[in-house]
N, C-alpha and C positions, 0 to 999 in steps of 0.2 A: 504494500500500500504506500507507494511512493508519495512523499509529501504530507502524509497524515500522521498526526501524533495523538496518542492516547496514553493514559495511565491506567493500568490494571492493578488494583490493589487486592491482594488476598490476605485476609485477616480474620480473626475472631471478633475484632472490635473492642476488646478489653484493653484499656490503656495500662501498661505495666511500667511506665517510666518515661513518658514523653518529655522532651526538652522544650517543646513549643506548646503554647496554649491552644485551646480549641479555636479561638478567634484568630490567632496568628496563622494557624495552618489554613484556615478558610481564606485569609487574605493572600497567602502564598498561592493557593489554588486559583484565586481570581486573577492573579497577575500572570498566570500561565495561559497558554493558548490551547491546552489539551483537555478534552473531556475526561473525567475520572469515572472509571467503571470499577465498582466495588463488588467483590465476592466475599460475603461474610460466611465463613465456615464455622459451623457449630462444633465447639470443642468441649462443651460442658460434659457430655457423656464420657469423653476420654478421661476426665478428671475424677469421675465417680469413685474409682478405686484408689486414688492418690491423695485423699484428704483425711486428716486425722482430727478435724474440727467437729465437735459434737454440737448438735442443736439443742441439747438440754433434755429433750424428751425422748432420747434414744435415736432420733433421726440424724441424718447426715447433713451438715450445713457447710457448703463450700464457699470459701471467701477468697478474695484477692489477697495479694501480699500486703495490702494496706488495711486488711480487715473488713473490707466492704463485701456484703453478700454478692455472690457472682451474678445472680439474676438482675440485680440493680446495675452492676457494671455493664452487663450485656445490653440492657435496655438503653442506657445512656450511649453506649457505643453505636447501637443501631440508629438512634436519632442523629448522632453526629455523622455517621457514614451516609445516611440518606440525604442529609443536608449537603455534605461534601459532593456527592455524585450529582444530585439534582441541580445544584447551583452551577455546576460546570458543564451541564448539557449531557452528562453521562447517566448511568443507571446503577442501581444497587440490586444485588441478587443474594438470596440465601441458599447455601449449599449444606445439605445434611448427609451427603454420601459422596464417595469418590466418583461414582457413576454420574451423579447430578453435577458434580464439579466439572467433569469433562464436557458435559452438555452445555454448561454455562459458558465455558471458554469458547466453544463452537458458536454459541449465540452472539457473543461479543465480536468474534471475527466476522460473522455474517453481517452484523449491524454496521461495523466499520467499513465493510466492502460496499455498503449501500448508502453511505453517508455523503452528503453534499455540504460544501462550505459556502457561506456568503460573507461578504465584508462590506464595510462602508466607511466613509469619512465623516466623522461627527461634525455637526454644525458648530458645536461648542469647541473651539480650538484652544481653550484655556489649558495652560500647562499644570494646573492644580491637580495633584494626585488625589482624587476622591472617587468614591464608588459611583459608577454610571449605570443606570438601569437600561435594560434592553427589552423590547417587546417585538415579537415577530408574529405575524398573522399569516395563516395559510388560506388561500382562496379555493382550495380543493375540498369538496365535502368528504367527510370521514377520513381525511388524510391524517397521518401521524406527524407530529412536529415535536422535536425535543431540542432545546437550545439553552445556552447559559442565560441566566436571568439578569446578570450584571457583570461588569468587568472593572478593573482598575487599570487606568492608563499606566504604561511603564514609566517608572521614575527615571529621570535623567542622571541620577546619582549612580546607577548600577553599572 
């Protein structure tokens, strides 16, 4: 796919030590020209036999290294990944098996091979680096349209 860029992120979505904040990473994504495709792989089942934390009532309570219940960390991660992919013009997928994982990679390749790019010159030629919203409308009934919702102009400092 000559000339096309995309980021494919395979993760369980649980933050185990980021150096960037949620907001900083979304800003970095907005500065890039690539859609982000997220495959969130469910790893909680893999951890079932590896936890020694008790829930008090005899049940098993799996927590992150910071002591947070894993289901809360997964929910937050899913929200973040959906925002990351959606704002970039990409998509998020959930994978619960290796077979499903393979099919999702195939779906991403297929989507990228059917992707078109549009560009424009903004009427606002201000050099101010601030978030600029984008709205694209499709004149074809029942057509599918996915695009980034906003972008940050590149800083002259970089």
